[in-house]
C-alpha positions as CSV (number, residue, x, y, z in Angstrom):
1,M,17.0,-17.9,74.0
2,L,17.0,-18.8,70.3
3,D,15.5,-22.2,71.2
4,N,12.7,-20.3,73.1
5,I,12.0,-18.1,70.0
6,L,12.0,-21.1,67.7
7,N,9.6,-23.0,70.0
8,I,7.3,-20.0,70.3
9,V,7.2,-19.6,66.5
10,K,6.7,-23.3,65.9
11,E,3.9,-23.5,68.5
12,Q,2.1,-20.5,67.1
13,A,2.6,-21.6,63.5
14,S,1.4,-25.1,64.2
15,N,-1.7,-23.8,66.0
16,I,-2.6,-21.4,63.2
17,I,-2.2,-23.8,60.3
18,A,-3.6,-26.9,62.0
19,G,-7.0,-26.5,60.6
20,N,-6.1,-24.6,57.5
21,S,-7.4,-26.6,54.5
22,N,-5.4,-24.4,52.2
23,V,-2.1,-25.9,53.4
24,P,-1.7,-29.5,52.3
25,E,-0.9,-31.9,55.1
26,E,2.4,-32.8,53.7
27,K,3.5,-29.2,53.7
28,K,2.5,-28.2,57.2
29,Q,5.8,-29.1,58.8
30,A,7.7,-27.3,56.1
31,V,5.5,-24.2,56.8
32,V,6.3,-24.4,60.5
33,D,10.0,-24.9,60.1
34,T,10.4,-22.3,57.3
35,T,8.5,-19.7,59.4
36,A,10.6,-20.3,62.5
37,H,13.8,-20.1,60.5
38,I,12.8,-16.8,58.8
39,V,11.6,-15.2,62.0
40,V,15.0,-15.9,63.7
41,N,16.9,-14.7,60.7
42,E,14.9,-11.5,60.4
43,L,15.3,-10.7,64.1
44,Q,19.1,-11.3,63.6
45,N,19.0,-9.0,60.5
46,Q,17.2,-6.3,62.5
47,L,19.8,-6.4,65.2
48,S,22.8,-6.5,62.8
49,S,21.2,-3.6,60.8
50,G,21.3,-1.4,63.9
51,N,17.6,-1.4,64.5
52,I,18.0,-2.0,68.2
53,S,15.9,0.9,69.3
54,Q,13.0,-0.1,67.0
55,L,13.3,-3.7,68.2
56,T,13.4,-2.6,71.8
57,S,10.4,-0.4,71.3
58,L,8.6,-3.2,69.6
59,L,9.2,-5.8,72.3
60,G,9.0,-3.4,75.2
61,G,6.0,-1.3,74.1
62,D,2.3,-1.7,74.5
63,S,1.6,-3.0,71.0
64,T,3.3,-4.6,68.0
65,G,0.7,-3.4,65.5
66,G,1.8,-1.4,62.5
67,S,5.5,-1.9,63.1
68,S,7.8,-1.8,60.1
69,I,9.7,-4.7,61.7
70,V,6.6,-6.8,61.9
71,N,5.7,-5.9,58.3
72,S,9.2,-6.8,57.1
73,I,9.1,-10.2,58.9
74,E,5.6,-10.9,57.5
75,N,6.9,-10.1,53.9
76,S,9.9,-12.4,54.3
77,V,7.9,-15.2,55.7
78,S,5.3,-14.9,53.0
79,S,8.0,-14.8,50.3
80,A,9.7,-17.9,51.8
81,L,6.4,-19.8,52.1
82,T,5.8,-19.2,48.4
83,S,9.3,-19.8,47.1
84,K,10.5,-22.6,49.4
85,V,7.3,-24.4,50.4
86,G,5.3,-23.8,47.3
87,L,2.2,-22.2,48.7
88,N,0.4,-19.8,46.5
89,S,1.0,-16.2,47.4
90,S,-2.4,-15.4,48.9
91,V,-2.3,-18.4,51.2
92,A,1.3,-17.6,52.2
93,T,0.4,-13.9,52.9
94,S,-2.6,-15.0,54.9
95,I,-0.6,-17.4,57.0
96,A,2.2,-14.9,57.6
97,S,-0.2,-12.1,58.6
98,A,-1.7,-14.5,61.2
99,I,1.4,-16.0,62.6
100,I,3.8,-13.1,62.8
101,P,1.6,-10.7,64.8
102,A,0.7,-13.5,67.1
103,V,4.4,-14.4,67.7
104,M,5.5,-10.8,68.1
105,N,2.6,-10.1,70.5
106,L,3.7,-13.1,72.6
107,L,7.3,-12.0,72.6
108,N,6.2,-8.5,73.6
109,K,4.1,-10.0,76.4
110,K,7.1,-12.2,77.6
111,S,9.4,-9.2,77.4
112,N,7.1,-7.1,79.6
113,D,6.7,-9.9,82.2
114,P,9.1,-9.3,85.0
115,N,8.8,-13.0,86.0
116,D,9.9,-14.1,82.5
117,S,13.6,-14.4,81.5
118,F,12.9,-13.2,78.0
119,N,14.1,-9.7,77.3
120,I,15.8,-7.6,74.6
121,E,19.2,-7.9,76.4
122,S,19.0,-11.7,76.3
123,L,17.9,-11.6,72.7
124,I,20.9,-9.5,71.8
125,Q,23.2,-11.8,73.8
126,S,21.9,-14.8,72.0
127,F,22.7,-13.3,68.6
128,T,26.2,-12.1,69.8
129,G,27.5,-15.6,70.2
130,S,27.5,-16.0,73.9
131,A,27.9,-19.5,75.4
132,G,31.3,-20.2,73.9
133,S,31.1,-18.7,70.4
134,S,34.0,-16.7,69.2
135,N,31.7,-14.1,67.6
136,S,31.3,-12.0,70.7
137,G,33.7,-9.4,69.5
138,G,31.7,-8.4,66.5
139,I,29.3,-5.5,66.2
140,L,26.5,-7.5,67.9
141,G,28.9,-8.2,70.8
142,K,29.5,-4.5,71.1
143,L,25.8,-3.8,70.9
144,G,25.2,-6.4,73.6
145,S,27.7,-4.7,75.8
146,L,25.6,-1.5,75.7
147,F,23.1,-3.5,77.8
148,G,25.7,-4.8,80.3
149,K,26.0,-8.2,78.7
């Protein structure tokens, strides 16, 4: 699941910055990698902060627009692109405000597709340390058990 999210973010980020002349060529991969890392960390932070109902609503609803979660992720990505990659803040904000809604809308679409294996339960399970991790007894493990995982 985490690999799927990373790939979605990287694909969307690559597509969005490909023709962006404000991002130097030598920084484009760093933008993609940093954005993917921040999105996964922010999703994990949302789950560990107990925002499961907001995340479920975001990914299971009709729209991701205006969500505080989306805004939080955008701000974190923008900040990281400025501090870690060295983009100026207006370019970083512009990139984050293009990439994050696109990613969240795609995750929403996948979550609502009955033929797709992506869902909030599998997202929670991926952050609870399934597949051999010893972390499944923590708070996220307990939250995942609420969904039968």
